[in-house]
N, C-alpha and C positions, 0 to 999 in steps of 0.2 A: 290800690285796688288789684292791680295786676300781680303785685308781689304776694298779697294774701292768697289769691287763687292759686298761685304756683305752690305756695307752702301747702295748701289744702290738698292739691293734687298729689304732692310728694308724699304726704302723710297716707293718703288713700292708697297709693301705689305700694308703700311699704307694708301697710296692713294686709293688702291683698296677696303680697308675696309670702308673708308669714303664714297666712291662711293656706296657700298652696303647698308651703313646706309642711305644715301640720297634716294637711290632707294626704300628702304623698307618704309621710311617715306612718300614718294610720292605715294605709292601704293593707299591708300585711296583716295588721291586727285585726282589722274588720273582716279580712278574708278568712282568717282562722276561727275568729269569733263566731262566724256564721256556719262554720262546718258542724254537721249534725252530730258528730261523735265528741266534740269538745264543748266544755263549758268554761271558758276562759275567765269570764267576768266573776265567776264564783271560785276560781282555782287559787291555789296558794300563791302568795308573792314571793318572787325570786329574791334571794339574798344577794345583793349586788357586790358585796365584798368578796363573797365566795365566787361569784361569777367572774370577777376581774382577776381572781387568783388563777384562772385558766390562761390568762395572757393572750387571749384569742379574740382579736377585733371583730372577726366574722360572727363568732359566737355572741359577743356582747351586742352587736348590732341587730342580731335576730331577736334577742330578748327585749331590746329596746322597742322593736317593732311590736311586741306583744304586750307592752306596757308592764313588762317585768312580771309576767305571770306565767306559771308553770302550765305546759300544754299538752303533756301526755296523760290526759285522763282516760283515754280509751284503751282498755286492756287489750283489745283485738288489734290496734295499730301497734301497741308495744310489742306484741307477740310476732307480728309480721316482720318488724324490723329486727327483732332479736333473731329470727330464724334466719334472715337474710345475711346478718353479720355472721351468725354461726357457720352458715354455708359459703362464706366468702371464699374459702379455700377452693371451691369448685371453679372460682374466676381466677385462681392463681394468686389471690390475696392471702394474708395472714390474719385470721380471727383475732389473735392476741393484740394486734394493732388497735383494735376496736374495744378493749377491755371487757370482752365477752363474759369472762368469769364473774367479774364484779357486778356487770349488769344482770346477768342470770341470777345471781344471789340476791340483788335488790328485788328482781321480779317475783321471786319464790315467796319474799316476805312483804309483797306490796300491799296487802290488805292490812298489815299490822305496822307499818312504817309511820313514825311520827313526822310531822311537817317538815322538820329539818332534814331528815333523810329523804323525804319524798322530793325536796328541792335538790338535793344531791343527785338523786337518780335521774330527775328531769334534765338537769344540765348536762350530766355525764352521757345520757342517752342521746341528746341533741348533738353534743360535741363528736361523739362516735359516729353518729349518722352522717353528719357533715363531712367527716374525714372519710367515710366509706363512699359517699357520693363523689367525693373529689377523686379518690383512688380508682373507682369504677370508670369515670368519665375521662380522666387524664393520666392514669397510671400513678404509682407510688413515687416514682423518680422523675425528674425533668430532664429528658434527653439533651436539652440545649445547654445544660450545665455539665453533662458527662462527655459530650462528643463535639469537636469543633466542625465536624463535616457532616452533622444532622441538621437539616434546615427545615424543620417541621413547625408549623404554626400550632399554638396551643388550641386544644379543643375547648373554646371558652364556655363557661357556664357559671351562672349567677347562683351561688350556693344557697343564699338565703331565699331567693325568688323561687328556686327549685324546691326547697324545703317546704316553703309556704303552699305551693301548689300540690305537693304531695300530702301534706296535712289536710288540705281542703278536699282531697279526693275521695270518693267512695270505693275506688278500686286500687288501694295502695300497693299491693303485691305487683298488679300488672304495671303500674307506673314504674316501680322499681326496675322490673324487668326491661322496660323500654330505655333505661339509662345505659344498659349495658351495650357494648359494641355489637353491631348487627351484621358485620361482614361474615361471609361464608367461612373464610379462613380462621376468624375467631372461633366460630362454632365448631369447626374441625379440630381446633386446639383443645376446646373444652371436651370433646369427644375423646381426643388422644389421652387427655388426663384420666378420663374415666376408664379407658381401655387398660392403661398402664397399671392402674391400682387393682386389676384383676389377676395380674400376675403375682405369683407367690414370692417370698423373700428369696433373694439369690445370695450365694456365698462362694462364688466361683473364684479360683485363683487365676491370675493373669496367664493368658496363653502365650507361649513362646515357641517360635519355629525357626529354624535355620533355613534361609532360602525360601523357596515356594513348594506348595504342594499342588500337583496336578491330577486330573481325573485318573483313577484307576491305580494311583500310588498307594503304597502301604506305609503308614507312619503311625507311631504311637500317639501323636497329638491328635489324631482323627477322632479317637474316642472321646477326648474332652470337647473337641469341636462338635460332635454329634450331640453331646449333652447340652451344649449351649444352644444349638439349632433347635433341639426339642424344647428347651426352656421358652425360647421365643416362638414357639408353635409353628415352625417351619418344617420340622420333621416329626412324624409321628413316633410314639414310644415304641421301642423294640425291646423284645425279651432279652437279647444279649447284643452287645456293641462290639464290633470288630474293628481293627485299625485300618480296614480296607476303605479307600475313598471311592465307593461304589455308586452306581447310577442314581439310587434314591437320594443319597446325600448330596450328590452333585446338583440334582434338581432342587433340593431344599436350599443350598448355598446360593443358587442363582436368585431363588425368591428373596433371600436375605440381602443379596447384593443389589437387587432392584429397589428395595425399599430403602436402601441407604445411598442411592445414587452413584453406586460404584459401577465399574465396568462388568457387565453381566457376562462373565466368561468362564465361570466355574473354577477359576484359578484362585487358590488360597495363597495370598501375598500379604506384605505389610499392612496395607490399607484395610483389607478385609479382616485381618486379626485385630487391628486396632479398633474397629467398629464392634467386633465380637467381644472385646474386652471392656465396653462401656457397660457399667452396671445399671439395674434398674434406678437406683437412687439418682445417678447422673442423669438419666433419660428424664426423670420427673423434673428434676431442676431445669433441664433444658426446655421442657414444655412450659413451666411456669415463667421463664424469662421471656419466651415468645408471646405468652398471654400478656405480659407487661407491655411488650412492644406494640402489640396490637390495640392497646388502649392510647398509645401515642399517635397512632396513625389516624388520618382524617375519618371522620364519622360518615362523611358523604363522599364517596370517590368520584361521583359524576355519573350521568346516565350512560355515557360511553367513555371508557377509559383504557389506556394501556398501562399495564402494571409489570414491573420487573421484580422478581425475587432473586436477588443477587446470588445467594449460595445455591440456587437451583439452575442458575445460567439460563433463564427462560423469561421471555416476554410473552404476555397473553394480552390479547385484545377483547374486552368485554363490553357487551351492549346489552341493556335491560337484564343484566345478571347472567347472560349466556356468554359462553367462550366462542368467539367467532373464528379465532386463528391463534396460533402460537409460533414462536421463532426461538430458535437457539440465540443465546447471546454470549459475548465474551466480556467480562467485567474487569475492574481494576484488580491488580495484584495487591497483596497485603501491605507492601510498602507505598502504594499509590492507590489507595482504596477509592472506589466510586462512592460518591457522597449519597446520603439519603434525603430525598426531597420530594416535593410534590409540586407540579407545574401544569402548563398546558402545551401541547404540540401546536406550534404556530406556523413553521415555514419549512419547506424543502429547499435544499441547494443542490442542483445538479452540476456535476463536475466541479466540485468545490476546490479552492485552494486550501493550504494548510499552513497556518502561521504557528511556528514552533513554540510552545508554551515554555516558560521559565525553567520548571523542574526538568523537562525532557532536554532543554538547552544545556542546562548545568550538568546533568548526569549522563547524558547521551551524545548529544551532538557535538559539544566543545571537544570531549575527549576523542571523538571519532575524527575531527578535523585535525587535531594535533597529531593524531596517528597517521593520517593520510589526507593532504589537501584535495585529493581528487574526489574525496567523499561527497562533497558538495555537488559537483558535476554528475557523479553517478546517482545521486539521489534526487537530482533535478530541483535543487534547492538554491534559490537566488537570495543573496545577502544584500540589505539596504542600509546605508547609514541614515543618521537623522535628517539628513536633506533630501532623502529619497534617491540618492546615487547608488547605483549597483557597485558593489565591491567584488572584484575578482577573487578567485580562491587564493592567489599569492599575494594579494593586497591586504587579504584579512590579517588583523592584528589581535593577539591575545588580550592586550590591555583594553581594547575596545569591544571585545567579543560579546559582553552582555548589554552593550548599547545598541548593537546591530539589530535589525529585524530580519528574520528568516522565514522565507516564504517558499513553500513547495508548489510547484505549477500543477494544474489539473492533469488527470489522465489516470490509466490503469494502474500506474505504479504509484499513484498518490496514496500516503498513508491512510486517508479517509476513504479510500476507494472512490466510487463514483457518485455516491449520494451521502447527503448530510441532513439530518432532521433536528431542527432547532427547537428547544424548550427554554424559556427565560429562566436563568438561574445564576447565582453569584459565584459559582465554582468554574464557569466556562466549559462545562461539559455538554456532551450532545450524543445523540444516536448517529452512527454512520456505517456505511460499508467498510470493507477492508480489502487490502491487496493481499492478504493471507487467508483466503477462504478455507484452506486446509485445516485451520485451527478449530474449526467447527466440529471436526471429527473427534477431537479430544475430549476426554471425560471431565478433566479438571480445566476449566476455562477462566481462570482468574489470571489473566495474562496482559491486560491493557494498563494504560497509565491514568485510568479514572474514567475516560469516556466509555461508552458502551457500543461495541460493534454488534450489528444485527446480521443474521443469516436471511437470505432471500429479502433483500431490502427493496427490491423493484416491485414485488408484489404488495408489500405493506405500504410503499409509497402510493401505488395505484389506488389501493383502498383509501387511504387518508385524503387523497386529493378528490376523489369521489366525482370524476367527470369523464365518463366513458367516451365522450366524443374528443375532447381536447387532451385528455391525460390517460389514455389507455396505454398498454405496455408497448405498442408499436411507436407510439408518439415519444413516449419516454426514451425508447431505444434510440430514436432519431436524435434526440437532444443529447444523449450521452455520447454518440458517435461523433458530434460536432466538437467535443472537447471544450465547448465554450461554457463558461459558468453562468448559471441561470437560477434566479430566486423565485419561488412560486409560494403564495400564501395558502395555508391550509384553512379553508373556509368553514369546514365543519368543526363543531366544538368537541374536542378529544382531550380530556384530562390525562395527565402523565404521573405516574407514581413510581418511583425508584426506591424499592424497600428492601428489608433484610429479615428474613425468618428461616429458622433451620428445623422446624418441626411441624407436623399436622397430622391428620389421619385421612384415610381414603378407603372406602369399602370395609369399615371396621378393621383396618390394619394401620399400624403405626408406620408413619413415614419420617425419616430423618435425612438431614443433609450436613455435610461437613461445615463447621463453623470457621470458614475460610478467613475471617478476620480476628478470630480468637476473641469474641465479645462475650460469648455466653457465660463462662464460669465467672468472670469478673463482675458481670451484671448481677448474677445471682447473689454473689457475696455482698454487693452493695444493697440489694433488696432486704437481705435478711440482717443486716448490721444496723 
């Protein structure tokens, strides 16, 4: 009797599971079927042989959820999607990736297409729309496959669930708009793309100068420089151009230098000439690759977050979309790039010690010790063996050099300065003070070994700790003067984003920064191949 009951229960459970599975698979179908613009039950059946020829599991799964029925009966919805695909270049995407010409040809003949062609149109439109959604929400390329030091989580999206919801919506155009990155920088990049397309075609020859040109100089190259400044709308058109570098041109050049993150000194040197030589076509490509990057970046940055743009050498603290404060930063040089990542600020370390990382040990510290054993004493670095025993400068052995642990004591001379701000990451990088604060006066601040040095770190720390009684500037100064290491948890929720972009717009002006890691041109080539 008990065995019979067990068998009955097992059969019942199996049937129930099958029902749940069928119910789950039917969800998308029922949702689409109930859409006011679609009549799926009366629609044409999809040719599964043709469907499988696309070799696309996501596409096949979608049509399985519709009972293998065509779903694009609504002319209005088809045209909304075609318009989005046609204008995808405004998002930095390539309309050709979505077979827009073939789709447009189908649409023109939609009322006269036979069933076979209607099926082809339906499948191709779905496939192209799925690809567009994927590109819009995650970019065309995968940064995790391109770069070893880019640690960004994928912006997860269920393509078929998203497509089902879009089909069932009575405001398809608005829903598509909501899929686009919503960050202000992405919007400023789109504006930059619009702005640069207003400039006429350029056919300038490369500028070449010997040495530098200073205010009030006379130089034949000034005429071509004036033409270039006029093209970029920094200098008003003049009836006649002279080779004199006069006041009006100096003013125009300084505006150009400011837009490009150069020293605003009015001196025409190699870096200014290099920027003047970049063509409209190159700038368009630069904007497009930055639009791609911003599709990789997190859709939700956090209610309050710190964000660093590496090529702009700047940290901004944002709360409720308002910029509360900014700090100059020093970032990794090209050979030791700062990584791209998102994390959270979790802890402050006052008077930190510094354990020398492997790369700096190999490339900097060991050669310095070999040159002069007193380097360790002068740098206040203690060397420990694997037993924790201190190794004196003249006990140090090259054969054991990479097995030792090298620790710099706290103090004003410490490479990390007086403050270190931690955010969990797999690269062992962090924000910190510096014992070379004069470096913040430099224009090009790609100088570190990967970590990020922050100007005015005391003020930033006081804000992050958010405790006027226990952690005001006075109390922080007392701790620093003690030269004792102290760890303090950051209690408020502050996200952290270390990112990279070289173009945007501001007040209807194009803004560019030097591509310090030489990523832009290569990324554009990969996008268009």
